[in-house]
C-alpha positions, 0 to 999 in steps of 0.5 A: 341931592339925587336922594332928595329929588326922589320924593319930588320927582313928579313936581320936578318933571312938571317944573321942567316941562313948564319951562319948555311950555312957552318955548315950543308952541308946537309941543303945548298940546303934547305937554298938556295931554302927557303931563299937565292933565294928570295928577301923578307920575303913575297916571301920566305914564299909564296914559303914555303907555296906553297911547303907544301900546293900543291896537285896533282891537285893544284900544287906549281905554282897554290898555288903561283898564288892564293896568288899573286892574293890577291894583296890588302892584301899583305901589311897586310900579311907582317905585320902579318908575322913580328908581329907573328915572333916577339911575338914568339921570345919574348915569347918562351924560346926555340927560340933564332933566327928568322929563327927557327920559320920561317922555322920550326914551323908548328904553324906559317906556319898554321897561315899564311896559314889560313890568305890566306884562310881568304883573299880568304873568304873575296873576296867571293872565299869560295870554294877555302878558304875551300879547303885551310882549308882542306889542312891546317888541313891535313898538319898541324893538325890545323883546322881554319875556313876561316871566323874566325877573328884572329889578329896579334902577335899570337902564335900557340905553337906546334899547333897540334889539334887546332880547331877555329870555324867560328865566333870566334874572336882572338885579338892581342898577344894571345898565344894558345897551342896545342889541344885547341878548340874554339868551338860552343855551340850546332849546332846553326846558327849565332854567336856561338864561343868564343871571345878571347881578347888581351894578353890572354894565353890558355893552352894546351887542353883547350876547350872554348865553345860558344859565350863567352868572355875571357877578356883582359890578362886572362889565361886559364889553361891547360885542362880546359873547359870554358863554361862562360865568364871570366873577364879581368886579371883573371886566370881560371882553371878546369872542368868546369873552375872557376876563381882562381885569379883576378889581 
């Protein structure tokens, strides 16, 4: 069922919003500007992000032009949008429709804005990437370095207070709750941030510090402080974190 919806996700969002269009008169213009005036999910999201990230000196049109200039990344960006939405839809019990995270979840918006800053970083437009990082931090309370490598199907749940450092790697289908830090150990140069493997879940407030690996499908308990690597299929909790279960 979910796989079938991937290809029609924009149509589904339009149908979902159409159903609400008549119910909430106050939101008619909001739906029109954010959904109905756009041809596809990419254009719609670019509009949403440009509205949120604009400043008095770099306005809405400037932000849109920056994103549209990254043409060779557009296909990857659209795939990421869909995969992230599908994971939210599958895993978050609150989410019954695709349009809810697409329009309202700041974790989803912060993640997509990071992706733009990451593409800019790869193009060696580092000052602009860092400008966007700063804006993302101010607007969404999420601080992700543009050089960090983040896969697809990512959930930043609630998102407030998430920090992801420069050399961090987050693989596909990882769920990260609010106030999580993927931080560096001491002020050293080089590879100094965590590597989070596929399918990992990191509970709210957890701190994972240093160039350590959190193995495939492991879970880190809320509030834990992780200073050493965790093997695959493990559950780790506590300060400092200890493995309480291996599957």
